[in-house]
N, C-alpha and C positions, 0 to 999 in steps of 0.2 A: 501493501500501499503504500508505503514512505517512496519507493521508487518511482510510482506512478504519479504520485502529489510533486515530487524535484521534476517531472519528465513536464507535465501539465504547467509550472511555472515557467520553466523552457519555452515554453510554445508558446504562452501569454508575454511573457518579456518580449520574444520574438514578432507573436503579431502587434505587438503595441509599441514597436522597436521607430515605426513612421511616425516621426512628431503629430499626428493627428491627435487627437485629444477626442476619440472616440471610446463608447464603452467594448470592453471584448467579446466578441462572440466566439465563445467555446459550442463546440460539438457535441450538447450533453444536455440533458434532461435536468430542469432547475432542479429536481429533489437532490440530483445527486452531486451540484451546485453545492446546494446550501449543505448537503452533510459534510461535505470537506471543508466548506468554509466554516461549520462548526466545530468540525474538529481541530481546524488551524487554531481556533481563536480558544479552543478549551485547552488546548496545547498551551499558549500563550500565555492564560488564567495562573493556569499549573505553574508555570516558570517563575510568574510575578509573584506567585503566593509561597512559592519557595524561597524566592528571594526575601520575600517581607519577613518572614517566620525565623530566619536566620538573624 
């Protein structure tokens, strides 16, 4: 899963590198996008929480 997300991020970066301020069009259902976004947010929140606790 982590590898898939890395590939996805690379694709997103490549597709948005042509200085146009347009939303990224990823070829996947919104439910999948939402799930990935939620997982990323959860990981970030966990990291923040662990830093706060230290």
